[in-house]
C-alpha positions in Angstrom: -3.3 210.5 -91.2 -6.4 211.0 -93.2 -9.6 209.0 -92.7 -12.3 208.0 -95.1 -15.5 206.2 -94.1 -14.8 202.4 -94.4 -13.0 202.7 -97.7 -9.4 202.2 -98.6 -7.1 204.9 -100.0 -3.6 205.6 -101.0 -1.4 208.2 -99.2 1.9 209.2 -100.7 4.7 211.0 -98.8 7.3 212.4 -101.3 10.3 214.7 -101.3 14.0 214.8 -102.0 16.8 213.2 -100.0 16.8 214.2 -96.3 13.3 215.7 -96.4 11.9 213.4 -93.6 9.8 211.0 -95.7 10.7 207.9 -93.6 10.2 209.8 -90.4 6.7 210.9 -91.5 5.9 207.4 -92.6 6.9 206.1 -89.2 4.8 208.8 -87.5 1.7 207.7 -89.4 2.4 204.0 -88.7 2.8 204.8 -85.0 -0.6 206.5 -85.0 -2.2 203.5 -86.7 -0.5 201.2 -84.0 -1.9 203.4 -81.2 -5.4 203.2 -82.9 -5.0 199.4 -82.6 -4.9 198.7 -86.3 -3.3 195.6 -87.8 -0.3 196.8 -89.9 2.1 195.3 -92.4 5.1 197.5 -93.0 7.7 197.0 -95.8 10.9 198.7 -97.0 12.5 198.2 -100.3 15.9 196.4 -100.1 17.7 194.9 -103.0 18.3 191.2 -102.8 21.4 190.3 -100.7 21.7 193.9 -99.5 22.5 194.6 -95.9 20.0 197.2 -94.8 18.2 198.2 -91.6 14.6 198.8 -92.5 12.7 201.2 -90.2 11.3 200.2 -86.9 8.3 201.9 -85.2 7.9 201.8 -81.4 5.0 203.5 -79.6 5.4 205.1 -76.1 3.6 202.1 -74.6 6.2 199.8 -76.0 4.3 198.3 -79.0 6.6 197.8 -81.9 6.6 197.1 -85.6 9.5 196.5 -88.0 9.4 196.9 -91.7 10.0 193.7 -93.6 12.7 194.1 -96.3 11.3 193.3 -99.8 12.6 193.6 -103.4 9.5 193.0 -105.5 5.7 193.7 -105.7 5.2 189.9 -105.6 6.8 189.6 -102.1 4.4 192.3 -100.8 1.4 190.6 -102.4 2.3 187.3 -100.8 3.0 188.8 -97.3 -0.2 190.9 -96.8 -2.7 188.7 -94.9 -6.5 189.1 -94.9 -6.6 190.7 -91.5 -4.2 193.6 -92.3 -5.8 197.0 -92.2 -2.9 199.3 -93.0 0.0 198.6 -95.5 3.0 200.9 -95.2 5.9 200.8 -97.8 9.1 202.8 -97.7 11.4 203.5 -100.7 8.4 203.0 -103.1 10.3 204.6 -106.0 12.6 201.6 -106.4 9.7 199.2 -107.2 8.6 198.4 -110.8 5.5 200.0 -112.2 3.3 197.1 -111.2 3.5 198.3 -107.6 0.8 200.9 -108.4 -1.6 198.2 -109.5 -1.0 196.3 -106.2 -1.5 199.5 -104.2 -4.9 200.0 -105.9 -5.8 196.4 -105.2 -5.0 196.9 -101.5 -7.0 200.2 -101.3 -9.9 198.7 -103.2 -10.1 195.9 -100.6 -10.6 198.6 -97.9 -7.1 199.0 -96.7 -5.2 202.2 -95.8 -2.1 202.3 -98.0 0.7 204.7 -96.9 3.9 204.9 -99.0 7.0 207.1 -99.0 9.7 207.7 -101.6 11.6 210.1 -103.8 9.3 211.7 -106.3 12.2 212.6 -108.6 15.5 211.0 -109.7 18.7 213.0 -109.7 17.7 214.4 -113.2 14.5 215.9 -111.8 12.3 213.4 -113.6 9.6 211.2 -112.1 11.4 208.3 -110.3 10.1 204.8 -111.4 6.4 204.5 -110.7 6.1 207.9 -109.0 4.5 209.9 -111.8 1.6 207.5 -112.1 1.3 207.0 -108.3 1.2 210.8 -107.6 -1.5 211.2 -110.2 -3.7 208.4 -108.9 -3.3 208.6 -105.1 -6.0 210.2 -102.9 -3.5 212.0 -100.7 -0.1 213.4 -101.6 2.2 215.2 -99.1 5.4 216.7 -100.4 8.2 217.4 -97.9 11.2 219.6 -98.4 14.8 219.5 -97.1 17.4 222.2 -96.6 19.6 222.8 -99.7 23.2 221.7 -99.1 24.5 224.7 -101.0 22.4 227.8 -100.2 20.3 226.5 -97.3 17.1 227.4 -99.1 14.1 225.0 -99.6 15.4 221.9 -101.4 13.0 219.9 -103.6 15.5 218.0 -105.6 18.2 215.4 -105.1 21.7 216.1 -106.4 23.8 213.1 -107.4 27.5 213.6 -107.0 30.1 211.3 -108.5 33.7 211.9 -107.2 32.4 215.2 -105.8 31.0 216.5 -109.2 27.4 216.6 -110.4 26.5 213.4 -112.3 25.9 213.7 -116.0 22.4 213.2 -117.5 23.5 209.8 -118.9 24.7 208.5 -115.6 22.8 205.5 -114.1 19.8 206.4 -112.0 21.1 204.3 -109.1 24.8 203.8 -108.4 26.0 200.4 -107.1 29.4 201.5 -106.1 30.5 203.9 -103.4 31.8 206.7 -105.6 28.4 208.4 -105.7 26.7 210.4 -102.9 23.4 212.3 -102.9 22.4 215.6 -101.3 19.3 217.9 -101.2 19.3 220.9 -103.5 17.0 223.7 -104.4 16.1 224.4 -108.1 18.8 227.0 -108.4 21.6 224.9 -107.0 20.6 221.7 -108.7 22.7 220.8 -111.8 22.7 218.0 -114.3 25.3 218.5 -117.0 24.7 216.9 -120.4 28.2 215.3 -120.3 30.7 214.8 -117.4 
């Protein structure tokens, strides 16, 4: 965790699938809890989805759960005046207006720590990530192990029925036919047509 004298800032933890983004976010939230900071933690969850947002517990038993949210508006309404640290997981799923809210929170003196995929399965900036990566004070990119060659993975491969998804495929699948895995540049493929 980085510290700046009495000013807010934005930290972004990015990487491909299975690179440890949520684990690193939890670690930073745990450190803030140990430091006695007042924290609000959120995790993106589509409306009506059954998800288990992350939970952080310190060795001395203090605990914090992430509140599931599906919009920037929900976060804005949930952050109270006394909150010193705002943590958000799966930031890539939010609309572009999330970046404006993160700036508002940082400008009010809060530490803002977010985690998410930097790229979609095509290798392009995912949602608000391009702008967020350019405007944040701190960016940490994590890597996974490529599911094919076991090298350093920086991309997420989308597979539909076991085959690489085509360029025109939806960014996010709502059915169970798709799965995702980490891939390196050489092993990552996105065919023009399926």
